[in-house]
N, C-alpha and C positions, 0 to 999 in steps of 0.2 A: 888685518882689517876687521872691524867689529861686525858681528851679525846684526843686520837691520831687523828690528822687531816690526813686523808687518801688522799694524793696527787694523787695517782694512780687512785682512784675511781672518784675523782673530775675531773681529766684530761680526763678520759674516757667519762664523761658527756659532757664536752666541745667539745671533738672530735665528738660526735654524733650530736651536734648542728652544727658544721662545715660541716659535711657530708650532713645534711639536707639542710643547706643554699647553699652548692655547687650544689646539685641536683636541687634546686629551681631556682638558677641563670641560670643553663644550660637550664632548661625548659622555663623560662621566656624570656631570652635574647640570648640563644645559646652560652653563654660565659662560658668557663672553666677557673677557677682560675689558674694562672701560677706562679710558684715559681722557681727562678734560684738561685743556690748556687755556688759561686765561691770559689775554694780552690787552694792555691798556695803551692807547695812543698809536702813533704811526711811525715809530722808530724803524727804519728800513732793515737794520741788522736783526732786530728782534723778530720782525715779520718773516725774514728769511729762515731764522731758526725754527719758528713756530710752524711754518709750512713744511720744513723738513721733518719735524717731529710728527705732524699729522700724517704725512705720506708714509713714514716708517710704521706708524701705528696701524694704518690700514693694511700695509704689507704683511704685518704680523697677524692680521685677522681680528684686530681689536674693534670695539665700539669706540670711535674717536669723535670727540666733541671739541670745537674751538669756540670760545666766548671772546668776542672782540668788543672792547669798550672804548668810548671816546676819550681823547686825551684829557678832557676836563671832568672826567668821572670823579665823583666825590669818594672820600674814604668810606662813608656809610654804604654807598651803592656797591663798591667793590667788595666790602665785607659781606653784604647781603648776598651777592652772587656766590662767594665762597661758601657761605652758610647753606645755600640751596644745594650746591654740589656735595657738601658734607652729608646732607640728608638723602641724597639720591643713591639707592642701592645698586643702580646700574653703573655707577662710577666708582672704580676701585683706586684710581690714582688722580690726584689733583696737582697741577703745576701752575704757579703764577709766574709768568715770564718776567725776569728782572733785566735791567733796572726799570722801576716804575717812574712815571713823571714826577718831577721834583716836589709837587705839593702833596704827594701821597707818602705815607709812612709804611714801608714794607714790613717792618718787624711784626706788628700786631697781625697783619694779614697772613704772614707765613705761620705764625704761632697758632692761629685759629684753625688752620687745616688739621683735620683729625690725624693724629700720628700714623694710624694704619693706612691712611691715604696719602701721606706725605712722601710721594715717590722721588722728590728732590732730596730727601733726607736732611732737611734744614731745620726742622723743629728742635726746640730744646729737648723734648722727650727723646727723639731719635738720636740726637747728638749725645745725650746722657747714656742711652742704651749702648751705643758704640763705645763710649768711654769705659763702661763697666764690663764690656765684652759680651753683651747680649745681642748676638747676631741672629737668634732664633725668632725674635719678635720685632726687632728694630728694622729700619730701612736705612741703607747707607747712601750718602751723597754720591751722585752718579760718576763724577770724574775720578775721585779716588778709588771707587769700586772698580772702575774700568782699568785704571793704572795698575791696580793690584793684580788683575788678571794678566796683564802684560808681564809684571814681575814673576808671577807664578809660571808663565810660559817658559821662562829661562831657568828658574831655581826650584820649581815645584812648590808644594804647600808649606813645607817646613823650612824656615829661614834660620834655624839654629846655627849659631857661630858666625853669622854674617853681620857686619856693621852697615847700618843704613843711615844716610844723612838726608833729611828733607830741608830744602832751602825755601823758606816761605812758611808763614804761620797763620794763614787766613782760616776763618771758620769754614769757608766753602771747600777748601782743598787741603791746605797744609796740616792742620790739626787732625782731621779724620784720617789722612794718609799716614801720619805718624802712628796713630792708634792701630790702624790695620797692620802695619809692619810689625808693631810691637806684639800684637796678638798672634802673628805668625812666627814669633820667637826671635825676630831680629833684635839686635841692640841698636836703639834708635837715638840719634841726635837731631834735635830740632834747631835749625840755624835760620838766621834772618839778617836783615840789613844792619843790625847792631851787633852781630857776632864778630868778635875779635879774630883777625887773621882767618877770614872765611875760606880762602884758598887751601890753607893747611887742613882745616876741618873737613872740607870736601875730599881732599886726597886720602882721608882715612876710610872712605866709604867703599864697601863692596857693591852697594846699591846706592846710587846718587839720584835723587829726585829734585828737579829744579822747577820751582813754581813762583817766580818773582815778577814776571811781566817785564823784565829788562832784557831786551834783545841781545843775544849772543854774549851774555855776561860770563857764562862758564867757559873758561879757556882750557886748552889741552893740558896745561900744567896743574889744573884743578882736579884732574881725573886720575885715579889710581889705575895703573895698567891692568887691563882685564875686567874692569868694573862694568856693571850694568848701569846705563844712564837712561833715566826716564825724563823726557823733556815735556813739561806741561805748559810752557809758555807759548803765547801766540801774539805776535806783533806785526801789524801790516806796515810795510815801509815802501816808499816810492821805488819803482823799478823802471827808470827811463830807458834802459837798454831794451825793454820789451815794447816800448812805444810810449807816446805821449799819454800821460795820465794813468799808466799801468802801475800796478803794485805787486808785491810778493810777500809771502809770509815768512817770518823768522821765529825761531824758538828762543828759549833762554840759553840754549847751548850753542856754542860755535861748532856746528855740526862737522864742517869740513876739517877743522883742526882736531876735534875730539874723536872722530870715527876711527882713525888709525890707532888710537890709544886704548879705547874702550873694548870690552869683550862683547857687549851687546848694547845697542842704542836705538832709541825711537827717532824717526825722522819727523820733521814738521814741514808740510802737513803729512798726514798718513800714519801717525803714530797714536798718541793718546786721543786726538780729536775724534776719530770715528767711534771710540768706545763710549763717549758721553751719552749720545742719544741712544746707543745700544743698551746701556745700563738703565736708562729710563724705561725702556721696554721690558727689561728683565725685572726691574722693581715693580712695574705694573702687574706683570703676570704673578710675581711672588705675592703681591697684595691681594690679587683675585683668588689665588689658591687659599690663602689664609682666611679670607672672608667666607669661602665655601667650606671651611673646616677641614681642609686637606693639607698634608705636608707639602710645603712649597719646594719647587726645584732649586737646586744649588747651582750657582754660576761661578 
């Protein structure tokens, strides 16, 4: 039976490092890391995420700001708000909660965030820095950064000699995850919906990362015996057995079938999920250290 990778426990360890680093920065330079989250409209799931981010930021000792804008906010107004946060020296990290309402164009908004404050790691500048291996000045997208910590918890920092397969090629996760694995010396295959004989490709993986958004797509015969399986997917499905209107979360991996085959595996929930907000906190403290001219902590 596979080792279950406990994302909650690993995330808690990272948060303790963030708290310690925050206290040290305040002692050494009188600087408190500042995180601003901008949310437009009244999407319930987005508000739940933003509330969780604000709560975690305060727990870490940050200066936490939430900017809530009406659903009919114009592109110009949203960009004005981001510009003000760019100019505010008390704010080290800016996050614009996605998705935005349909009349707004997220791309120029994300690109106008100063790269050193882009704690979501989504700007072209930060994506480019990751692509060329500049982890000293760039910021890495939170979910792949967190997933990479889970991989390192099993395999250590050097993945030399290991084959990694990433299923999914999104800019938000798949591409940066592939680059992180490559920089750790893994041999990386990027697979996706148009990959021929996907099951065979996945079976070659010592490290299999699934990020497709298709519930339980990865079956037991897709997994190499003893492989590490990182499940990034999250799909909410009806669960009438829990009561009327109840739901449950499924990952991209058929957990019950794959757990006996894998060497280590992340559950859903409780695997990659807790790492995402955690790495947002880590990126904010990294940004604050750099702004203060200090060497940032490593996570």
